[in-house]
C-alpha positions in Angstrom: -7.1 -6.0 -84.4 -8.9 -8.5 -82.2 -11.2 -10.2 -84.6 -13.1 -13.3 -83.4 -14.9 -15.6 -85.9 -15.2 -18.7 -83.8 -18.0 -18.5 -81.4 -21.5 -19.7 -80.9 -22.1 -18.9 -77.2 -25.7 -18.5 -76.2 -26.8 -15.8 -73.9 -29.9 -18.0 -72.8 -30.5 -21.6 -71.9 -33.0 -23.6 -73.9 -35.4 -24.1 -71.1 -35.6 -20.2 -70.5 -36.0 -19.6 -74.3 -38.8 -22.2 -74.3 -40.6 -20.6 -71.4 -40.4 -17.2 -73.2 -41.7 -18.8 -76.4 -44.7 -20.3 -74.5 -45.5 -17.0 -73.0 -45.3 -15.4 -76.4 -47.7 -18.0 -77.8 -50.1 -17.5 -75.0 -50.1 -13.7 -75.4 -51.0 -14.2 -79.1 -53.7 -16.8 -78.3 -51.9 -19.5 -80.0 -51.4 -23.1 -78.9 -48.1 -24.6 -78.0 -47.4 -27.5 -80.3 -44.6 -30.0 -80.7 -44.2 -28.7 -84.3 -43.6 -25.1 -83.0 -41.2 -26.3 -80.4 -39.3 -28.3 -83.0 -38.9 -25.1 -85.1 -37.5 -23.4 -82.1 -35.2 -26.2 -81.1 -33.9 -26.5 -84.7 -32.9 -22.8 -84.5 -31.4 -23.2 -81.2 -29.3 -26.2 -82.1 -27.9 -24.7 -85.3 -24.8 -22.5 -85.7 -25.9 -21.6 -89.2 -28.2 -18.9 -90.5 -31.1 -20.8 -91.9 -33.7 -20.1 -94.4 -37.4 -21.3 -93.7 -36.8 -24.1 -96.2 -33.5 -25.1 -94.5 -35.5 -25.4 -91.2 -38.2 -27.3 -92.9 -35.7 -29.8 -94.5 -33.8 -30.3 -91.2 -37.1 -31.2 -89.4 -38.1 -33.5 -92.2 -34.7 -35.1 -91.9 -34.7 -35.6 -88.1 -38.5 -36.3 -87.8 -39.7 -38.0 -91.1 -43.0 -39.0 -89.6 -43.8 -35.5 -88.1 -46.2 -33.3 -90.1 -44.7 -29.8 -90.2 -45.8 -27.8 -93.2 -43.6 -25.1 -94.6 -46.4 -22.6 -93.9 -46.1 -23.5 -90.1 -42.4 -22.8 -90.3 -43.0 -19.3 -92.0 -45.8 -18.3 -89.4 -43.7 -19.5 -86.5 -40.7 -17.7 -87.7 -42.8 -14.4 -88.3 -44.0 -14.8 -84.7 -40.5 -15.3 -83.4 -39.2 -12.4 -85.4 -42.0 -10.1 -84.3 -41.2 -11.0 -80.7 -37.5 -10.4 -81.1 -36.5 -13.9 -80.3 -34.9 -14.3 -83.7 -33.1 -11.9 -86.1 -33.1 -12.0 -89.9 -30.4 -11.2 -92.5 -31.9 -10.2 -95.9 -30.0 -11.7 -98.7 -32.2 -9.9 -101.3 -35.6 -8.5 -101.6 -37.2 -12.0 -100.9 -34.7 -14.2 -99.2 -34.1 -14.1 -95.5 -32.0 -16.2 -93.2 -32.8 -16.5 -89.5 -30.9 -17.0 -86.3 -31.6 -16.8 -82.7 -31.3 -13.4 -80.9 -30.0 -15.5 -77.9 -26.5 -15.6 -79.3 -23.8 -13.2 -78.1 -23.7 -10.0 -80.2 -21.8 -10.2 -83.3 -21.8 -8.8 -86.8 -21.9 -10.3 -90.3 -20.0 -10.4 -93.6 -22.6 -11.5 -96.4 -21.4 -12.9 -99.7 -23.8 -11.4 -102.5 -22.7 -14.2 -104.8 -23.1 -17.5 -102.8 -25.1 -16.2 -99.7 -22.6 -17.4 -97.2 -22.6 -15.4 -93.8 -19.5 -15.2 -91.7 -20.1 -14.0 -88.1 -17.4 -11.8 -86.4 -16.7 -9.8 -83.3 -14.3 -6.9 -83.4 -13.7 -4.9 -80.2 -12.4 -1.8 -81.9 -15.6 -1.5 -84.0 -17.8 -2.2 -81.0 -15.9 0.7 -79.1 -16.2 3.1 -82.1 -19.9 2.4 -82.5 -20.5 3.3 -78.7 -18.4 6.4 -79.0 -20.1 7.7 -82.1 -23.6 7.2 -80.3 -22.2 8.9 -77.1 -20.6 11.8 -79.3 -23.9 12.4 -80.9 -26.0 12.2 -77.8 -27.8 9.0 -79.0 -28.8 6.5 -76.4 -28.0 3.2 -78.3 -30.1 0.3 -77.3 -28.9 -2.3 -79.9 -27.2 -2.4 -83.2 -26.2 -4.7 -85.9 -23.7 -4.5 -88.8 -23.9 -6.3 -92.0 -21.1 -5.9 -94.7 -22.1 -7.1 -98.1 -19.5 -8.1 -100.6 -17.9 -11.3 -102.2 -16.3 -13.9 -100.1 -12.9 -15.3 -100.5 -14.0 -18.6 -102.1 -16.1 -16.7 -104.7 -13.3 -14.4 -105.4 -11.0 -17.4 -106.0 -13.5 -19.0 -108.4 -13.3 -16.0 -110.6 -9.5 -16.3 -110.9 
């Protein structure tokens, strides 16, 4: 099995992502602001899956004098999600973590106890998904796999 868990390759450069973001803002009659750009840049710079609160704290830590409200973070993430520039992983009915869609395709293992997320790519799973779609006459455009369970660290804590 060829399982890769060490990757963070972007499929888009930041300047192109920023250009796309400005276009989306214009299409939605919204202004381009430094605060919105910092939210986008924070997502782009991170290899983690971030909650809105994580993003807010990272910005406050890096730019202590910049006024970015949590509501601005939520609204910007909603806009980015609606325009498919970010994807979300739901941890439960209320908690979401965000990542840029501009990363290479990957799947997720999600711990239901601690909320950790492990990204992985498995060539055999990818081939099988495409074969299933073809076999059923389905024109697959995209897909995501999320496997929920208990991570190794949480399992070891219970021993």
